[in-house]
N, C-alpha and C positions, 0 to 999 in steps of 0.2 A: 818811701812809699808815696804814692800819688794821693794828693788831698783834694782832688777834683777842682783844681784851679785851671782856668782855661786861658788860651792865648788871647790877649787883648790888642797886641800890636806887633808888627814885624817891620824890620828895616833891612833892606838889602845892603850888604857890606861889600862883597867881592867874590868872584868865582861862584861857588855854590854855597855861599855862607849868608845866612840871615841872622840878624840879632832878633831874638824872640823874647817878648815880654809877656808875663803871666799876670793875672788879676791879683795874685797875692804878693806881687813885688819881685818874685824870682825872675831873673832874666839871664841871658847868655847868648854867645855866638854859637850857632850850630852849623857844622859843615854837613851839607846834605849829600855830598858826593858818594858816601857809602850806600845810600839808599837807591842810587840811580841804576843799579844792576840787580835789583831785588824782585823784579817782575815787569811784565810788559807795559803796565800802566805808567811806569816810571821812565821808560825809554824816551818819550818826548821831552822830558825834563833835561836830558843831556844837551839839548839846544839851549844855550845860556839865555837867549832872548825869551824863549818860552818859560824857562825856569823863573825868570824875573817877573813873570805875570802872576805870581803867587798872591793870594788874598786870604782873608780870614772868613771862615764860615763854620758854624757849628762849634765854635770854640777852638778851632785848630787851623793849621795852614793847609790850603788847598790850591789846586791848579785847574785851569779851564777844562782839562780832559778828564776830570773826575778823580785824579790822584789826590790823596791826602795822607797824613801821618797822624796817628793817634796822639792826642795831647799828652797822655801819660808818658809816651815814648819821648816826646820833645822835652817834657819836664825833667825826666831822668837825665837826658843829655845835658840840660842846663845844670842840674845838681852835680853831675860828674865833672863838668868843666869847672865849677866853683871849688871842687875839692882838690884840684890839681895844683 
């Protein structure tokens, strides 16, 4: 369950992977490749140079074209990675 912790830092790793850090100490590598075909706003992110322009706004990861992913989705991804 999401406890309203927000993204505080991101670090680009490789390909479509960022390491994402939350305020409560949860962190993990997230592969964003599965998101890239989920709607027209994500198509520009298929360009790796554009993908790497990610920044934090409103407690989540965002891109210059207005694409973002809900922090609770990212949090779940981190928790699932920790349980593998």
